[in-house]
C-alpha positions as CSV (number, residue, x, y, z in Angstrom):
1,M,0.0,0.0,0.0
2,K,1.2,3.5,-0.9
3,C,0.4,6.8,0.7
4,R,-2.5,8.4,-1.2
5,F,-0.8,11.8,-1.1
6,C,3.0,11.3,-1.5
7,Q,3.1,7.7,-2.8
8,N,5.5,6.7,-0.1
9,E,5.4,2.9,0.6
10,L,3.6,2.4,3.9
11,S,4.9,0.0,6.5
12,H,4.0,1.6,9.9
13,E,0.7,0.3,11.4
14,F,-1.3,2.9,13.3
15,I,-4.1,0.6,14.6
16,D,-5.8,-2.7,13.6
17,L,-9.5,-2.9,14.5
18,G,-10.0,-6.3,12.9
19,N,-12.6,-6.9,10.2
20,S,-15.8,-5.0,10.0
21,P,-18.8,-4.4,7.6
22,L,-19.3,-0.9,6.2
23,S,-20.4,1.3,9.0
24,N,-23.5,2.7,7.3
25,S,-24.6,-0.6,5.6
26,F,-27.8,-1.1,7.7
27,L,-29.7,-4.3,7.2
28,S,-33.3,-5.1,6.6
29,L,-35.0,-8.0,8.4
30,E,-34.8,-10.1,5.2
31,E,-31.0,-9.5,5.0
32,L,-30.2,-10.8,8.4
33,N,-29.8,-14.4,7.3
34,A,-27.8,-13.5,4.2
35,P,-23.9,-13.4,4.2
36,E,-22.4,-10.2,5.3
37,V,-19.2,-8.8,3.9
38,Y,-16.4,-7.7,6.2
39,Y,-13.4,-5.7,5.3
40,P,-10.1,-5.0,7.2
41,L,-10.2,-1.9,9.4
42,K,-6.4,-1.4,9.6
43,L,-4.7,2.0,9.4
44,F,-1.2,3.0,8.5
45,V,0.8,6.2,9.0
46,C,3.1,7.6,6.3
47,E,6.6,8.3,7.7
48,A,7.1,10.9,5.0
49,C,4.0,13.1,5.3
50,F,2.3,11.6,8.4
51,L,-1.0,11.1,6.7
52,V,-2.9,8.3,8.6
53,Q,-4.9,6.2,6.2
54,I,-6.8,3.1,5.3
55,D,-6.7,1.3,2.0
56,E,-9.6,1.6,-0.4
57,Y,-11.2,-1.8,0.3
58,R,-14.5,-0.6,-1.1
59,K,-15.1,2.0,-3.8
60,S,-16.7,5.3,-2.8
61,E,-19.6,4.7,-5.2
62,D,-20.4,1.5,-3.3
63,I,-20.5,3.4,0.0
64,F,-22.2,6.6,-1.0
65,N,-25.0,5.0,-3.0
66,A,-28.8,5.4,-3.1
67,G,-29.1,3.3,0.1
68,Y,-26.9,5.7,2.1
69,V,-28.9,6.6,5.3
70,Y,-26.9,9.4,6.9
71,F,-28.8,12.7,7.0
72,S,-27.2,15.7,8.6
73,S,-30.4,17.5,9.5
74,F,-31.4,15.2,12.3
75,S,-29.0,16.8,14.7
76,S,-30.2,20.2,16.0
77,S,-26.7,21.1,17.2
78,W,-25.3,20.5,13.8
79,L,-28.0,22.6,12.2
80,K,-27.1,25.4,14.6
81,H,-23.4,25.0,13.7
82,A,-24.3,25.3,10.0
83,Q,-26.5,28.4,10.6
84,N,-23.8,30.1,12.6
85,Y,-21.2,29.4,9.9
86,V,-23.4,30.9,7.2
87,A,-23.9,34.1,9.1
88,M,-20.2,34.3,9.9
89,I,-18.8,33.6,6.4
90,T,-21.4,35.8,4.7
91,D,-20.2,38.7,6.8
92,R,-16.5,37.9,6.6
93,L,-16.5,37.5,2.8
94,G,-19.2,40.1,2.0
95,L,-21.3,37.5,0.1
96,T,-24.2,38.9,-1.9
97,R,-26.8,37.9,-4.4
98,R,-24.1,38.1,-7.0
99,S,-21.8,35.7,-5.2
100,S,-21.5,31.9,-6.0
101,V,-21.3,29.3,-3.2
102,V,-20.6,25.6,-3.9
103,E,-20.8,23.0,-1.1
104,I,-19.2,19.6,-1.7
105,A,-20.9,16.7,0.1
106,S,-23.9,18.9,0.7
107,N,-25.9,15.9,2.1
108,D,-29.6,16.8,2.6
109,G,-29.1,20.6,2.3
110,Y,-28.5,21.1,6.0
111,L,-26.2,24.1,5.3
112,L,-27.1,25.4,1.9
113,Q,-30.7,26.1,3.0
114,Y,-29.3,29.0,5.1
115,F,-27.6,30.5,2.0
116,K,-30.8,30.1,0.0
117,A,-32.7,31.9,2.7
118,R,-30.3,34.9,2.3
119,G,-30.8,34.9,-1.4
120,I,-27.2,33.9,-2.1
121,P,-26.8,31.6,-5.2
122,C,-25.6,28.2,-4.2
123,L,-25.0,24.7,-5.6
124,G,-24.7,21.4,-3.8
125,I,-22.6,18.4,-4.9
126,E,-23.8,15.2,-3.3
127,P,-23.1,11.7,-4.7
128,A,-25.6,9.9,-2.4
129,E,-28.8,10.2,-4.3
130,S,-30.9,9.5,-1.2
131,A,-29.5,12.7,0.5
132,A,-29.5,14.7,-2.7
133,K,-33.2,14.0,-3.2
134,V,-34.1,15.5,0.2
135,A,-32.0,18.6,-0.6
136,R,-33.9,19.1,-3.9
137,E,-37.2,18.9,-2.0
138,K,-35.9,22.0,-0.1
139,G,-35.6,23.9,-3.4
140,L,-31.8,23.5,-3.7
141,E,-29.9,22.8,-6.9
142,V,-27.8,19.6,-6.4
143,V,-25.4,17.7,-8.7
144,S,-25.3,14.0,-7.9
145,D,-21.7,13.1,-8.6
146,F,-18.3,12.7,-6.9
147,F,-16.1,15.8,-6.9
148,G,-12.7,15.9,-8.4
149,V,-10.9,17.4,-11.4
150,K,-13.3,16.0,-13.9
151,L,-16.5,17.5,-12.3
152,A,-14.7,20.7,-11.5
153,G,-13.7,21.2,-15.1
154,R,-17.2,20.4,-16.3
155,L,-18.7,23.0,-13.9
156,V,-16.2,25.7,-15.0
157,Q,-17.1,25.0,-18.7
158,E,-20.7,25.6,-17.7
159,G,-19.8,28.9,-16.2
160,Q,-19.8,27.9,-12.6
161,R,-16.8,29.1,-10.6
162,A,-17.1,29.8,-6.9
163,D,-16.4,32.7,-4.6
164,L,-16.7,30.2,-1.7
165,V,-16.2,26.4,-1.8
166,I,-17.3,24.6,1.3
167,G,-16.5,21.0,2.3
168,N,-17.6,19.8,5.8
169,N,-16.4,16.4,6.8
170,V,-15.6,15.4,3.2
171,L,-11.8,15.6,2.9
172,A,-11.4,12.4,4.9
173,H,-13.9,10.6,2.7
174,V,-12.1,10.9,-0.6
175,P,-9.8,8.1,-1.7
176,N,-8.0,10.2,-4.3
177,I,-7.1,13.2,-2.1
178,N,-4.8,14.8,-4.8
179,D,-7.6,14.7,-7.4
180,F,-10.0,16.3,-4.9
181,V,-7.7,19.2,-4.0
182,K,-6.8,19.8,-7.6
183,G,-10.5,20.1,-8.3
184,L,-10.9,22.7,-5.5
185,K,-8.3,24.8,-7.2
186,I,-10.0,24.5,-10.6
187,L,-13.4,25.5,-9.2
188,L,-12.3,28.4,-7.1
189,K,-12.3,32.0,-8.5
190,E,-9.1,33.9,-8.5
191,D,-10.0,35.7,-5.3
192,G,-12.2,33.0,-3.9
193,V,-12.0,31.2,-0.6
194,I,-12.2,27.5,0.4
195,T,-13.3,26.4,3.9
196,L,-13.0,22.8,4.9
197,E,-13.9,21.2,8.2
198,F,-12.5,17.8,9.3
199,P,-11.8,15.9,12.5
200,H,-8.4,16.8,13.9
201,L,-6.1,13.8,14.2
202,L,-4.5,15.3,17.3
203,R,-7.8,15.1,19.1
204,L,-8.5,11.6,17.8
205,I,-5.3,10.3,19.3
206,E,-5.5,12.3,22.6
207,Q,-9.1,11.4,23.3
208,S,-8.9,7.7,22.2
209,Q,-11.5,8.3,19.4
210,F,-10.9,5.1,17.6
211,D,-14.6,4.7,16.9
212,T,-14.3,7.5,14.3
213,I,-12.4,5.1,12.2
214,Y,-14.5,3.4,9.5
215,H,-14.2,2.5,5.8
216,E,-15.7,5.6,4.4
217,H,-13.0,7.6,6.2
218,F,-10.0,7.0,4.0
219,S,-7.7,9.6,5.6
220,Y,-7.1,11.0,9.2
221,L,-5.7,14.5,9.1
222,S,-3.3,16.7,10.9
223,F,-3.0,20.4,10.1
224,H,0.6,19.8,9.1
225,T,-0.4,17.2,6.5
226,V,-3.3,19.2,5.1
227,E,-1.0,22.2,4.6
228,R,1.4,20.1,2.7
229,I,-1.4,18.7,0.5
230,F,-2.8,22.1,-0.3
231,A,0.6,23.6,-1.0
232,A,1.4,20.8,-3.4
233,H,-1.6,21.9,-5.5
234,G,-1.1,25.7,-5.5
235,L,-3.3,26.5,-2.5
236,S,-2.4,28.3,0.7
237,V,-4.0,28.0,4.1
238,F,-4.3,31.4,5.6
239,D,-6.4,30.8,8.7
240,V,-7.6,28.0,10.9
241,E,-10.1,27.6,13.7
242,E,-10.3,24.8,16.3
243,L,-13.9,23.6,16.7
244,P,-15.6,21.4,19.2
245,T,-17.6,19.5,16.6
246,H,-17.0,15.7,16.1
247,G,-14.8,15.6,19.2
248,G,-12.5,18.3,18.0
249,S,-12.3,19.5,14.4
250,L,-10.4,22.1,12.3
251,R,-11.9,24.6,10.0
252,I,-9.3,25.8,7.5
253,Y,-9.5,28.8,5.2
254,A,-7.5,28.5,1.9
255,R,-7.0,30.5,-1.3
256,H,-4.8,30.4,-4.4
257,Q,-1.2,30.9,-3.5
258,D,-0.9,33.9,-5.8
259,A,-4.1,35.6,-4.6
260,E,-3.9,39.0,-3.0
261,A,-5.9,38.8,0.3
262,E,-5.7,39.2,4.0
263,A,-2.4,38.2,5.8
264,I,-1.9,34.8,7.2
265,A,-3.6,34.6,10.6
266,P,-1.5,34.0,13.8
267,R,-3.6,31.0,14.5
268,V,-1.9,29.2,11.6
269,Q,1.6,29.3,13.2
270,S,0.1,28.7,16.7
271,L,-1.5,25.4,15.5
272,R,1.7,24.4,13.7
273,E,3.6,24.8,17.0
274,Q,0.9,23.0,19.0
275,E,1.2,19.9,16.7
276,Y,5.0,20.1,16.8
277,A,5.0,20.3,20.6
278,A,2.7,17.2,20.8
279,G,5.2,15.2,18.7
280,M,3.2,14.8,15.5
281,G,6.3,15.1,13.4
282,D,7.8,11.9,14.8
283,L,6.6,8.4,14.2
284,S,6.8,7.5,17.9
285,Y,3.8,9.7,18.5
286,Y,1.6,7.4,16.5
287,R,2.6,4.2,18.4
288,G,0.6,3.0,21.3
289,F,-2.9,4.0,20.0
290,Q,-3.9,0.3,19.8
291,D,-3.5,0.1,23.6
292,K,-5.8,3.1,24.1
293,A,-8.5,1.4,22.0
294,N,-8.1,-1.9,23.8
295,K,-8.6,-0.2,27.2
296,V,-11.9,1.4,26.0
297,K,-12.9,-2.1,24.7
298,Y,-12.1,-3.9,27.9
299,D,-13.8,-1.3,30.2
300,L,-17.0,-1.3,28.2
301,L,-17.2,-5.1,28.0
302,T,-16.6,-5.4,31.7
303,F,-19.4,-2.9,32.4
304,L,-21.8,-4.7,30.1
305,L,-21.1,-8.2,31.5
306,D,-21.5,-6.9,35.0
307,R,-24.8,-5.4,34.2
308,R,-25.9,-8.6,32.5
309,R,-25.1,-10.6,35.6
310,Q,-27.1,-8.2,37.7
311,G,-30.1,-8.6,35.4
312,E,-30.1,-4.9,34.3
313,K,-31.1,-3.7,30.9
314,V,-28.7,-1.7,28.7
315,V,-29.6,0.0,25.4
316,A,-27.9,2.5,23.2
317,Y,-28.8,5.8,21.5
318,G,-27.6,6.9,18.1
319,A,-27.2,4.5,15.2
320,A,-24.2,6.3,14.0
321,A,-21.1,5.0,12.1
322,K,-18.9,5.6,15.1
323,G,-21.2,3.4,17.2
324,N,-20.9,0.6,14.7
325,T,-17.1,0.7,14.8
326,L,-17.2,0.5,18.6
327,L,-19.8,-2.3,18.8
328,N,-18.1,-4.4,16.2
329,Y,-14.6,-4.0,17.6
330,C,-15.9,-4.9,21.1
331,G,-17.9,-7.9,19.7
332,I,-21.1,-6.5,21.3
333,R,-24.4,-8.1,20.2
334,E,-28.1,-7.9,21.2
335,D,-27.5,-10.0,24.3
336,L,-25.6,-7.1,25.9
337,V,-27.3,-4.1,24.2
338,S,-31.0,-4.8,23.6
339,F,-31.6,-2.1,21.0
340,V,-30.4,1.2,19.7
341,V,-32.7,4.3,19.4
342,D,-32.2,6.8,16.6
343,A,-34.0,10.0,15.6
344,S,-33.9,9.2,11.9
345,P,-37.0,7.4,10.6
346,H,-34.8,6.2,7.7
347,K,-33.1,3.8,10.1
348,H,-36.1,2.5,12.1
349,G,-36.9,-1.2,11.5
350,K,-33.3,-1.8,10.3
351,F,-30.5,-3.6,12.0
352,L,-26.9,-2.4,12.7
353,P,-24.3,-3.9,10.4
354,G,-22.3,-6.7,12.1
355,S,-23.9,-6.6,15.5
356,H,-27.5,-7.0,14.1
357,I,-28.8,-4.9,17.0
358,P,-32.3,-3.5,16.0
359,V,-32.8,0.2,15.5
360,V,-36.0,1.5,17.0
361,R,-38.0,4.7,17.8
362,A,-37.4,6.8,20.9
363,I,-40.8,5.6,22.3
364,E,-39.2,2.3,23.1
365,L,-37.2,3.9,25.9
366,K,-40.4,4.9,27.8
367,E,-41.9,1.4,27.2
368,H,-38.8,-0.6,28.3
369,K,-37.3,1.8,30.9
370,P,-33.7,0.6,30.6
371,N,-31.3,1.0,33.4
372,Y,-28.6,2.4,31.2
373,V,-28.5,4.2,27.8
374,I,-25.1,4.2,26.1
375,I,-24.6,7.4,24.1
376,L,-22.8,6.2,21.0
377,P,-22.4,9.6,19.2
378,W,-20.6,11.0,22.2
379,N,-19.9,14.2,20.3
380,L,-23.6,15.0,20.7
381,E,-23.7,14.1,24.4
382,E,-25.2,17.3,25.6
383,E,-27.9,17.4,22.9
384,I,-28.9,13.8,23.5
385,R,-28.9,14.1,27.3
386,E,-31.3,17.0,27.0
387,Q,-33.5,15.1,24.6
388,L,-33.6,12.0,26.9
389,H,-33.8,13.8,30.2
390,Y,-36.9,11.8,31.1
391,I,-34.9,8.6,31.7
392,R,-34.1,10.1,35.1
393,S,-37.8,9.6,36.1
394,W,-37.0,5.8,36.4
395,D,-33.5,6.4,37.7
396,G,-32.0,5.6,34.3
397,K,-28.3,6.6,33.7
398,F,-26.3,7.6,30.7
399,V,-23.1,5.8,29.8
400,I,-20.3,7.6,27.8
401,P,-17.7,5.0,26.5
402,I,-15.1,7.4,25.0
403,P,-12.5,8.7,25.9
404,R,-13.1,6.7,29.1
405,L,-16.1,5.0,30.5
406,T,-18.3,7.3,32.5
407,I,-21.7,6.8,34.1
408,Q,-23.9,9.8,34.7
């Protein structure tokens, strides 16, 4: 396997989570007795550029297909994050009705709807037709295709170049990261700006967030590595923000290297120094992550087995991809976690890949009154605890498995 950015031969293992099905390949009742395909969930780190990555065991078009069931709009906190971003970036860039905004991986229109409400022309690019369909029902224009040099060139030929290109939680999802970044440069106007958000590898390692590893995340990114990738394709990162989303993310601001614009923000150098101080420029920093994952696994299994012996009922909330990684790596099945509740009706009546735990509506919590609810999307802990406050009425407790097992 070679590094998807610099083509260096990879030999340094970052973590091995065994074999697992695709994290969003939910099953119907009829599919439970059919064979299920598992793929290696093993990551490597490049000693040349420090990009942490997984091989492309399954093509993107097989993952982000018409059956893709992740919809961004079911998280109120994520919608608020999107709304705040639109207000901020509109003011910062002075966007108007004559501007052009393009979002890559626009999902169900969770973000572009706020540009549309302001009268700012916008276009979504979303390969998963299931999500694109929902966005179009909101009156948004969406191209159902994968983004890269080919699509960027076609859009430019059609007269579509962007003042602002947005990509939230997409950079990690592209197998050909060079083609993707080249496409960004082609699509961007001479004085345009790119903003991308992605989980910060530093936080993943520090907070033992191994459950954010799954097959549709091809790359795991530090600021150092992203700067190198962008520079290699004629783009300059001139500002960066550290965000609390997804357990700790970065929002970078980039432009053409020869563009005349505002000076590079002090936050850029500050983050470089932070990563350097942590040791991210040395291979030794990336060793030992397997032990962190194993501790989470052993602690959670011990808790579940003890609760089982006591005759107590444990369920989970949030049929999220990260939850599927955690459950499958720990080997947890329905005998230890009875069901998982999710807000999305698209998942109700289905079963989690691998574990085959049923996905149900929230009403099941009040009917079964479990002793414990494991919050699988721990990044939304505050939002979920507020939604499910009523479990306190029967002395129910919340369990947070990562970065360490806590019971609240």
